[in-house]
C-alpha distance (Angstrom), angle and dihedral (degrees) to the residues before:
residue distance angle dihedral
X1 . . .
X2 3.85 . .
X3 3.78 104.7 .
X4 3.70 130.2 176.4
X5 3.81 119.5 -152.6
X6 3.73 120.3 -144.4
X7 3.78 113.3 -161.1
X8 3.77 142.7 166.3
X9 3.75 116.0 -126.1
X10 3.77 144.6 134.7
X11 3.75 123.3 -102.3
X12 3.90 86.6 -112.4
X13 3.91 89.7 57.1
X14 3.78 90.5 49.5
X15 3.77 95.1 47.9
X16 3.86 91.8 45.8
X17 3.80 91.9 51.8
X18 3.86 91.8 46.4
X19 3.79 89.0 50.5
X20 3.83 92.3 49.6
X21 3.83 89.0 48.5
X22 3.78 91.4 53.4
X23 3.86 93.1 47.5
X24 3.83 92.1 47.7
X25 3.79 96.8 45.9
X26 3.84 95.2 -101.5
X27 3.85 101.0 -45.9
X28 3.70 111.3 140.6
X29 3.80 135.2 146.7
X30 3.88 90.3 -97.2
X31 3.84 100.2 31.4
X32 3.69 112.9 159.8
X33 3.82 94.6 19.4
X34 3.83 117.9 102.9
X35 3.86 110.4 -126.3
X36 3.78 135.0 -153.0
X37 3.80 109.8 -164.3
X38 3.87 122.2 -158.0
X39 3.72 122.2 -160.5
X40 3.86 94.2 -133.6
X41 3.72 139.0 6.6
X42 3.84 88.6 -113.1
X43 3.78 88.5 60.5
X44 3.78 92.1 48.8
X45 3.83 90.9 53.7
X46 3.83 93.8 42.3
X47 3.80 89.3 56.7
X48 3.83 98.3 39.4
X49 3.71 103.7 47.7
X50 3.86 121.1 167.5
X51 3.82 93.0 -94.4
X52 3.77 91.3 48.6
X53 3.79 90.6 52.5
X54 3.82 87.3 54.1
X55 3.77 90.3 55.5
X56 3.83 90.2 49.6
X57 3.76 91.5 51.4
X58 3.78 93.3 48.2
X59 3.74 92.5 50.0
X60 3.84 97.0 43.5
X61 3.80 106.9 121.5
X62 3.83 94.2 -10.1
X63 3.86 97.1 110.1
X64 3.86 119.7 -145.1
X65 3.84 111.9 -1.3
X66 3.79 129.9 177.4
X67 3.76 118.8 -117.0
X68 3.75 89.9 -118.6
X69 3.94 90.8 53.2
X70 3.88 88.5 45.5
X71 3.94 88.7 55.1
X72 3.72 91.2 48.5
X73 3.85 92.5 51.6
X74 3.79 92.3 50.7
X75 3.79 93.7 39.0
X76 3.84 95.8 -122.9
X77 3.74 143.1 125.4
X78 3.94 113.6 -79.7
X79 3.78 93.3 -130.0
X80 3.78 94.3 50.9
X81 3.88 89.9 47.0
X82 3.76 90.8 48.9
X83 3.79 89.0 53.8
X84 3.83 91.7 52.1
X85 3.77 93.7 43.4
X86 3.77 89.4 53.9
X87 3.78 89.5 54.6
X88 3.72 92.3 49.2
X89 3.78 91.7 48.6
X90 3.92 89.6 52.6
X91 3.80 89.8 48.5
X92 3.76 90.9 53.5
X93 3.80 98.3 -115.5
X94 3.83 98.7 109.2
X95 3.77 130.5 43.2
X96 3.71 131.5 -153.3
X97 3.81 114.2 -120.9
X98 3.72 125.0 -139.7
X99 3.72 89.1 -111.4
X100 3.83 89.9 60.0
X101 3.74 96.7 -104.5
X102 3.79 128.2 113.6
X103 3.79 129.1 -109.0
X104 3.81 134.5 -164.7
X105 3.87 95.6 -146.6
X106 3.85 94.5 -160.8
X107 3.80 134.2 79.1
X108 3.84 93.5 -148.9
X109 3.75 144.3 15.0
X110 3.82 125.2 -139.3
X111 3.75 119.7 -167.7
X112 3.77 114.4 -156.4
X113 3.86 125.4 -179.4
X114 3.74 138.1 127.3
X115 3.81 124.0 -130.6
X116 3.87 110.0 -153.5
X117 3.80 131.2 -179.9
X118 3.85 113.7 -94.9
């Protein structure tokens, strides 16, 4: 299964893990899984709103789909879906296809972050 991991971490955490992976020949806790790292939980939730989650679910495993078809699948206005698709592309979650559509290139999403007491 092609899973993307969304996580919250600092730049220092990401660099330390990349350094460890290079020293150990690529072994890391999430080796083999693409990752998108957000600097704070608030940023993660700002990007991944409920409406954008709907879009990801509708595109999961669907291959390239036009924005108009995406809007039809989620039952929303094309202009609003276009705005959300643009945000998801900028976050690295969606890709533009050669045909001009959009694609969610993963079969699953795993969200991984730790909430600690201040």
